[in-house]
C-alpha positions in Angstrom: 12.5 -4.7 -36.6 13.0 -8.3 -37.6 14.1 -10.7 -34.7 16.9 -12.1 -37.0 18.2 -8.6 -37.2 19.8 -8.7 -33.4 22.0 -11.3 -34.6 23.3 -9.6 -37.7 23.9 -6.2 -35.0 25.8 -8.8 -32.7 28.0 -10.3 -35.3 29.1 -6.4 -36.6 29.8 -5.6 -33.2 32.1 -8.9 -32.8 33.6 -8.2 -36.3 34.8 -4.7 -35.2 36.2 -5.9 -32.0 34.1 -3.4 -30.1 33.6 -4.5 -26.7 32.7 -2.5 -23.6 35.6 -2.2 -21.2 34.7 -2.1 -17.6 36.8 1.0 -15.9 38.6 1.2 -13.0 36.2 -0.2 -9.7 38.0 2.4 -7.4 35.2 4.9 -7.6 32.1 2.8 -6.9 29.5 4.8 -6.1 26.7 3.3 -3.6 23.1 4.0 -3.8 21.0 4.9 -0.5 17.6 5.4 0.4 16.7 7.7 3.4 12.8 7.3 4.7 11.6 10.7 6.4 10.2 10.9 9.6 6.6 11.3 8.4 7.4 8.1 6.3 8.3 6.1 9.4 5.1 7.5 11.2 3.0 6.3 8.3 4.6 2.8 8.0 3.7 2.4 11.9 0.1 3.8 11.4 -0.5 1.3 8.6 0.9 -1.7 10.5 -1.2 -0.5 13.5 -4.6 -0.5 11.3 -3.4 -3.9 9.5 -3.5 -5.5 13.1 -6.7 -4.1 14.4 -9.5 -6.1 14.2 -12.2 -5.2 11.7 -14.9 -5.7 14.6 -14.9 -4.6 17.9 -16.1 -7.7 19.6 -16.6 -6.0 22.8 -18.7 -3.2 21.2 -20.7 -5.8 19.7 -21.3 -8.0 22.6 -22.6 -4.9 24.6 -25.0 -4.2 21.9 -26.3 -7.6 21.7 -26.6 -7.8 25.6 -28.7 -4.4 25.6 -31.2 -5.6 23.3 -31.7 -9.1 24.8 -32.3 -7.0 27.7 -34.5 -4.6 26.2 -32.6 -1.7 27.2 -31.1 -0.7 23.8 -32.4 2.6 23.0 -31.5 4.7 20.0 -32.7 8.4 19.7 -35.6 8.7 16.7 -33.7 11.9 15.6 -30.4 10.3 15.2 -32.0 7.6 13.2 -33.6 10.2 10.9 -30.4 11.9 10.5 -28.5 9.2 9.2 -31.3 8.0 6.8 -31.5 11.6 5.5 -27.8 11.9 5.1 -27.5 8.5 3.5 -30.2 9.8 1.0 -28.1 12.8 0.0 -25.0 10.8 -1.2 
């Protein structure tokens, strides 16, 4: 479609006297929105996750202290399981 064709179409409507009439305003419909309980719960959960820190500083400090004291102990079986599970992905 040519861009200048829009002008021609507008002129045709004006020549015919065709105008859109606005009807009675007595029957105005209103839009509404309802959010389910699940949706509200989901919103609360998302907000809680957004506000939670990415790093649990108290846990990190606890592990650092254990390492510094030489009391940090990880069972070798747990390390092996994590290593093997990582390779299966």
